[in-house]
C-alpha positions, 0 to 999 in steps of 0.5 A: 500500500503506498504511503499516501494511501496509508496516511489517508486511511489513518486520517479517515479513521481518526476523523471517524473516531472523533465524530463517533465520540462527538455523537456519543458524548452529545447523546444525553441517554449515554448517562444511564449506560445506553445510547439512542444513536443508531448506525444510520444516525452516525452515517448521516452525521458523518456525511453532514460533517465531513462528506464521508460516505460509509455503510451502516456496518462500518458505522456500527463498528465505529460506534461500538469502538467508542462505546466500548472505550467508554465502558458502555455496552455495545449496540444491539445490531442483531437482526430479528426475523 
């Protein structure tokens, strides 16, 4: 992988983690250990702030990383049939 591509990937990752932190921090329901933020909310927030497109699976990964780092439970991303 070229050096420039790696640098861009790291910058994208840092930006997405920062935005996930902002969204979780500003969600008042995280005070009681849960969050109302969904991957769809995060996807829209990221696009609105940075014009970065990502799918909901990647959004869930970033949100879960931030939630776990804060000692909060991960999102329930299981689908029910």
